C-alpha positions in Angstrom: 20.4 79.9 -3.5 17.6 77.8 -1.8 15.9 77.4 -5.2 19.2 76.1 -6.8 19.6 73.6 -3.9 16.0 72.4 -4.3 16.3 72.0 -8.0 19.6 70.1 -7.6 18.0 67.8 -5.0 15.1 67.2 -7.4 17.5 66.2 -10.2 19.4 63.8 -7.9 16.1 62.1 -6.8 15.0 61.7 -10.4 18.4 60.3 -11.4 18.5 57.9 -8.5 15.0 56.7 -9.2 15.9 56.0 -12.8 19.0 54.0 -11.8 16.9 52.0 -9.3 14.2 51.2 -11.9 16.8 50.2 -14.4 18.5 47.9 -11.9 15.2 46.2 -11.1 14.5 45.6 -14.7 18.0 44.1 -15.3 17.5 42.0 -12.2 14.1 40.7 -13.5 15.7 40.0 -16.9 18.6 38.1 -15.3 16.1 36.2 -13.0 14.0 35.2 -16.0 17.1 34.1 -17.9 18.3 32.0 -14.9 14.9 30.4 -14.4 14.7 29.6 -18.1 18.1 28.0 -18.1 17.8 26.0 -14.9 14.1 25.0 -14.7 12.9 23.0 -17.7 9.7 21.1 -18.0 10.6 18.7 -20.7 8.8 16.0 -22.6 9.7 12.4 -21.6 10.9 9.7 -23.9 8.9 6.6 -23.4 10.9 3.4 -22.8 10.2 1.0 -25.6 10.2 -2.1 -23.5 7.5 -1.3 -21.0 5.6 -4.2 -19.6 3.3 -5.3 -16.8 4.1 -8.7 -15.2 5.9 -9.6 -18.4 3.0 -8.6 -20.6 4.2 -6.1 -23.2 2.7 -2.6 -23.5 2.0 -2.1 -27.3 3.4 1.4 -27.7 3.2 1.2 -31.5 -0.5 1.8 -31.0 -0.9 5.6 -30.9 -3.7 5.7 -28.5 -1.8 3.5 -26.1 1.3 5.6 -26.5 -0.6 8.8 -25.6 -2.2 7.3 -22.6 1.1 5.9 -21.3 2.7 9.3 -21.9 0.0 11.0 -19.9 0.5 8.9 -16.8 4.3 9.0 -17.0 4.2 12.8 -17.2 1.7 13.1 -14.3 3.7 10.8 -12.0 7.0 12.4 -12.9 6.1 16.0 -12.5 4.0 15.6 -9.4 7.3 15.8 -7.6 6.4 15.9 -4.0 4.1 12.9 -4.3 6.6 11.0 -6.3 9.4 11.5 -3.7 7.1 10.5 -0.9 6.2 7.3 -2.8 9.9 6.5 -3.3 10.5 7.0 0.4 7.5 4.8 1.4 8.3 2.1 -1.1 11.6 1.6 0.6 9.7 1.0 3.8 7.0 -1.4 2.5 8.4 -3.2 -0.6 10.6 -5.4 1.5 7.4 -6.6 3.3 5.3 -7.0 0.2 7.8 -8.6 -2.1 8.2 -11.9 -0.2 4.4 -12.0 0.4 3.6 -11.6 -3.3 6.1 -14.4 -4.1 4.6 -16.6 -1.3 1.0 -16.1 -2.6 1.9 -16.6 -6.3 1.6 -13.1 -7.7 4.1 -11.4 -10.0 6.3 -8.8 -8.3 4.8 -6.0 -10.4 1.6 -6.1 -8.2 3.4 -4.2 -5.5 2.9 -1.2 -7.7 -0.8 -1.8 -7.8 -0.8 -1.4 -4.0 1.0 1.9 -4.5 -1.7 3.0 -7.0 -4.4 2.0 -4.6 -3.4 3.5 -1.3 0.0 5.2 -1.7 0.8 3.2 1.5 -1.4 5.5 3.6 -4.0 4.0 6.0 -6.9 6.1 5.0 -10.4 5.1 4.0 -11.5 6.2 0.5 -14.7 8.1 -0.1 -16.2 4.9 -1.3 -15.3 3.0 1.9 -12.2 1.1 0.6 -9.6 0.6 3.3 -6.1 -0.7 3.9 -3.1 -1.0 1.7 -5.0 -2.9 -0.9 -8.2 -0.8 -0.6 -10.7 -3.5 -0.1 -14.4 -2.7 0.2 -15.9 -4.1 3.4 -18.2 -6.6 1.6 -15.3 -7.9 -0.5 -13.0 -8.3 2.4 -15.6 -10.3 4.4 -16.4 -12.4 1.3 -12.7 -13.4 1.2 -12.5 -14.2 4.9 -11.2 -11.0 6.5 -12.6 -10.1 9.9 -14.1 -6.6 9.6 -16.1 -5.0 12.3 -15.9 -2.0 14.7 -13.3 -3.7 16.9 -11.1 -5.5 14.3 -10.5 -4.6 10.6 -8.1 -7.0 8.9 -8.0 -4.9 5.8 -5.3 -3.0 7.7 -3.3 -6.3 8.3 -0.7 -6.3 5.6 -0.1 -10.0 5.6 -3.7 -11.1 5.6 -4.9 -8.4 3.2 -2.1 -9.3 0.7 -3.1 -12.9 0.8 -6.7 -11.9 0.0 -5.6 -9.6 -2.8 -3.5 -12.4 -4.3 -6.5 -14.8 -4.1 -8.7 -12.2 -5.9 -6.2 -11.4 -8.5 -5.3 -15.0 -9.4 -9.0 -15.7 -9.8 -9.3 -12.7 -12.1 -6.3 -14.0 -14.1 -7.9 -17.4 -14.6 -11.2 -15.8 -15.7 -9.9 -13.0 -17.9 -6.7 -14.6 -19.3 -4.0 -12.0 -18.5 -2.4 -10.3 -15.5 -3.0 -6.9 -17.2 -6.8 -7.6 -17.4 -6.7 -8.9 -13.8 -5.2 -5.6 -12.7 -7.9 -3.7 -14.6 -10.5 -5.9 -12.9 -9.2 -5.0 -9.5 -10.5 -1.5 -10.3 -13.6 -2.2 -12.3 -14.6 -5.7 -11.1 -14.4 -9.0 -12.9 -17.9 -8.6 -14.3 -17.3 -5.0 -15.4 -14.3 -6.0 -17.4 -15.5 -9.4 -18.8 -18.8 -8.0 -19.9 -17.2 -5.3 -21.9 -14.7 -7.7 -23.5 -17.7 -9.8 -24.7 -19.8 -6.9 -25.9 -16.9 -5.3 -27.7 -15.6 -8.6 -29.1 -12.0 -8.1 -27.9 -9.8 -10.0 -25.5 -7.0 -7.4 -24.6 -6.9 -4.6 -22.1 -5.4 -2.3 -24.6 -8.2 -2.9 -27.1 -11.2 -2.7 -24.8 -13.0 0.6 -24.0 -13.5 0.9 -20.2 -14.7 3.6 -17.8 -12.2 6.5 -17.7 -10.8 5.6 -14.3 -10.1 2.0 -15.4 -8.7 3.3 -18.7 -6.0 5.1 -16.7 -5.6 2.5 -14.0 -3.1 0.1 -15.5 -1.2 2.8 -17.2 -0.8 4.5 -13.9 0.5 1.3 -12.3 3.1 0.9 -15.1 4.1 4.6 -14.8 4.6 4.1 -11.1 6.7 1.0 -11.8 8.9 2.9 -14.2 9.4 5.9 -11.9 9.9 4.0 -8.7 12.3 1.5 -10.4 14.4 4.3 -12.1 13.9 7.4 -9.9 17.2 9.1 -10.8 16.4 8.8 -14.5 13.3 10.9 -13.8 15.1 13.6 -11.8 14.5 12.4 -8.2 17.5 13.1 -6.1 17.9 11.6 -2.6 20.3 9.9 -0.3 19.8 6.5 1.2 19.3 8.0 4.7 16.4 10.0 3.3 14.3 6.9 2.7 11.8 5.5 5.2 12.4 2.2 6.9 10.1 -0.1 8.8 11.2 -0.7 12.4 11.9 -4.3 13.4 9.1 -5.9 15.3 8.5 -9.1 17.3 5.2 -11.0 17.3 3.1 -11.6 20.5 0.2 -14.0 20.1 -3.0 -13.3 22.0 -6.0 -15.5 22.3 -7.9 -13.6 25.0 -9.6 -10.3 25.4 -7.4 -7.2 25.9 -9.5 -4.8 28.1 -7.0 -1.9 27.8 -4.7 -1.7 24.9 -2.8 1.2 26.4 -2.0 -0.9 29.5 -1.1 -3.8 27.3 1.4 -1.7 25.3 3.0 -0.5 28.5 3.9 -4.0 29.4 6.2 -4.1 26.5 7.7 -0.6 27.1 5.9 1.1 24.2 3.0 3.6 23.9 -0.5 3.1 22.8 0.3 5.1 19.7 3.3 2.9 18.8 1.3 -0.2 19.2 -1.5 1.2 17.0 0.9 2.3 14.3 2.2 -1.3 13.9 -1.3 -2.9 14.3 -3.7 -0.6 12.5 -6.2 -3.5 12.3 -6.9 -2.9 16.0 -9.7 -0.3 15.7 -10.6 0.4 19.3 -9.0 0.9 22.7 -9.6 -2.8 23.5 -9.6 -6.2 21.7 -12.8 -8.2 22.1 -12.1 -11.9 21.7 -15.0 -14.1 22.8 -14.0 -17.0 20.6 -10.4 -17.5 21.7 -9.1 -16.6 18.2 -5.3 -16.2 18.0 -4.3 -12.7 17.0 -0.7 -11.8 16.2 0.3 -8.4 17.6 3.4 -6.7 16.4 5.6 -5.1 19.0 8.4 -2.7 17.8 11.9 -3.8 19.0 13.7 -0.8 20.6 
C-alpha cells in the first residue's frame, strides 16, 4: 500500500512540474509577443526641410543625409536625456530667446547652448564653463570677469552677450551661420584654414575633426526634437516641465563679507542665492573697485 501511495505521489509531482514548466514557457512566449508588439525601435524619416538659422541642410547629399540621420537617432532614442532637455528648455529658452534677439543672433543658436552645456553648470574636462561653455582665456579676452571669486561665464546675460559677439565675428569671417556654429567648436582658424586648404566654402563640403563633423548636425537634431517632441515620442504634461522662478535684482557696489548673512536679509538661504547667481564662486564677494554687480533674489 505504501509503495502505491509513493508511486502515485511521484506521478503527481512529475505531472505538476510539467504543467508548471509549460506555463512558464507560454508566459515567456506571450511576454516576447507583447514586447515585440509594444516596443519598437524604428527608423526615423528625415524631414526634408531641415535648416539651421535659415540655411538649408542639403539632404540630397548622401553623406550629409547619413550624418543627419545618425544625430537624429541618437538624440531621439537617448530618451532620458531628451526628456530632461525638453524640461530644461522650458526653463531657460524664455531667458535666452530675448537675449539672442537683443544681441543680433538667430533664434536657432539657443540649441547651440543646449548642445554645449545641456543647461547644467558643470565645468568640462577641458575647462569650459557656463551655459555657453567658454574657456577661461576666451572669456577674459571678450571682457568677462573670471577669477576665484567671480566667474561671469556663469552669468547668463553676460555670457550670452559674449557668445553673440564671438559668433557674429565668426559669421563675418566665414560667411555663414552654419560655419560660425562649427567655428564655435573648432575655432575660427581651425575652420577657415581647412576651408582654404580644401578649396571649399561650405560646412557640408569641408572635412573637419570628428567632433566638429558631428557638432552642427547635433544642434540641428536637438532643434528638431525639442521643437517637435511629441512627433518623436516624448509624452509629458505642461506641469512636468521645469520653470525658472521669478527674481528681482539687487545692485551691489561694495564687498559682501558673508554671502549667507546677505541672503538671510532677503529671507532666502545661501543655497537659493547661489543657485540664481552661480557666478558668485566663494562665500564672499570681493569688490575693491566699487564695480556694480547685479544679484538675483528669488521672489517668494
